[in-house]
C-alpha positions as CSV (number, residue, x, y, z in Angstrom):
1,M,-65.5,-53.5,44.4
2,I,-62.8,-51.9,46.6
3,D,-61.8,-48.2,46.5
4,F,-58.7,-48.4,44.3
5,E,-60.7,-50.4,41.7
6,L,-63.4,-47.8,41.6
7,D,-60.7,-45.1,41.3
8,E,-59.2,-46.9,38.3
9,L,-62.6,-47.1,36.6
10,R,-63.2,-43.4,37.3
11,Q,-59.8,-42.6,35.7
12,N,-60.3,-44.9,32.7
13,D,-63.6,-44.1,30.9
14,W,-62.7,-46.2,28.0
15,W,-62.9,-49.3,30.2
16,L,-66.6,-48.6,30.5
17,E,-66.9,-48.2,26.7
18,V,-65.4,-51.7,26.3
19,L,-67.8,-53.0,28.9
20,R,-70.8,-51.4,27.1
21,A,-69.7,-53.2,23.9
22,Y,-70.8,-56.4,25.6
23,Q,-74.3,-55.4,26.4
24,P,-76.6,-58.2,25.1
25,V,-78.2,-57.8,21.7
26,R,-81.9,-58.6,21.6
27,T,-83.0,-60.5,18.5
28,P,-86.7,-61.4,18.3
29,R,-87.3,-65.0,17.1
30,K,-91.1,-65.1,17.0
31,A,-93.8,-62.5,17.6
32,D,-94.3,-63.8,21.2
33,E,-90.7,-64.6,22.1
34,E,-87.5,-62.5,22.6
35,A,-84.1,-64.2,22.7
36,V,-81.0,-62.6,24.1
37,D,-77.6,-63.8,22.9
38,S,-75.6,-62.7,25.9
39,W,-72.4,-64.6,25.1
40,L,-70.6,-62.5,22.4
41,E,-67.5,-62.8,20.4
42,R,-64.5,-60.7,21.5
43,V,-64.8,-57.1,20.6
44,R,-62.0,-56.1,18.4
45,D,-62.7,-52.4,17.9
46,V,-64.2,-49.8,20.3
47,D,-64.4,-46.1,19.4
48,G,-61.8,-44.1,21.3
49,V,-59.9,-47.1,22.6
50,D,-56.5,-48.0,21.3
51,R,-56.7,-51.5,19.7
52,A,-53.4,-52.5,21.3
53,E,-54.9,-51.8,24.8
54,L,-58.0,-54.0,24.3
55,S,-56.4,-57.2,25.6
56,R,-55.2,-55.6,28.8
57,I,-58.6,-53.9,29.3
58,H,-60.4,-57.3,28.8
59,G,-58.2,-58.8,31.5
60,K,-58.8,-56.0,33.9
61,L,-62.6,-56.1,33.4
62,I,-62.5,-59.9,34.1
63,A,-60.3,-59.4,37.1
64,L,-62.7,-56.8,38.5
65,G,-65.6,-59.2,38.1
66,L,-67.4,-57.1,35.5
67,L,-66.9,-59.4,32.5
68,K,-67.0,-63.2,32.2
69,F,-65.6,-65.5,29.5
70,Q,-65.9,-69.0,28.4
71,L,-64.2,-71.2,25.8
72,E,-66.6,-72.2,23.0
73,G,-64.3,-74.6,21.1
74,R,-62.1,-74.2,18.1
75,T,-64.7,-72.7,15.8
76,C,-66.0,-69.9,18.1
77,G,-63.0,-69.4,20.4
78,V,-63.5,-67.3,23.5
79,R,-66.8,-65.6,24.1
80,Y,-67.6,-62.9,26.7
81,Q,-70.6,-61.9,28.8
82,L,-71.3,-59.2,31.3
83,S,-71.4,-60.4,34.9
84,A,-74.2,-59.4,37.2
85,S,-71.9,-56.7,38.6
86,G,-71.2,-55.4,35.1
87,K,-74.9,-55.3,34.2
88,H,-75.6,-53.4,37.4
89,L,-72.8,-51.0,36.8
90,L,-74.0,-50.2,33.3
91,S,-77.7,-50.0,34.3
92,G,-77.0,-47.4,37.0
93,R,-78.1,-49.8,39.7
94,A,-74.5,-50.2,40.9
95,V,-73.9,-49.8,44.6
96,V,-71.5,-47.0,43.9
97,D,-72.1,-44.4,41.2
98,L,-68.8,-43.8,39.5
99,S,-69.7,-40.3,38.4
100,T,-70.0,-39.0,41.9
101,E,-67.7,-38.4,44.8
102,P,-67.1,-41.3,47.3
103,T,-69.8,-41.7,49.9
104,T,-70.3,-43.3,53.2
105,E,-73.3,-45.3,54.3
106,D,-74.8,-42.2,55.8
107,G,-74.4,-40.1,52.7
108,P,-71.7,-37.9,51.1
109,E,-68.4,-37.7,53.0
110,R,-68.0,-34.4,54.7
111,A,-64.8,-32.6,55.6
112,A,-64.0,-32.8,59.2
113,A,-64.5,-29.4,61.0
């Protein structure tokens, strides 16, 4: 992600709340098997997020490469899934930690003396 996209995510915590709503739900099928339904129906309500903003937030998360979508046909409509980048971001393995100050490859940026 580029800097202005990271800045937008830092300023809009509710975007991450929408992204978290798409974390896969684990549903065991048999004692020795675990299935993950990672394609989910569109989230219509997220605590703390204005319902009127959800469409714009979905579009932004897709544009940032954090959320994927696919058309499932007339009965299911559009379904969503976290992208690899979205999963890494939510798991804390993201290249950039959104809760900290920007860093360089050598470590935290330091003010020039």
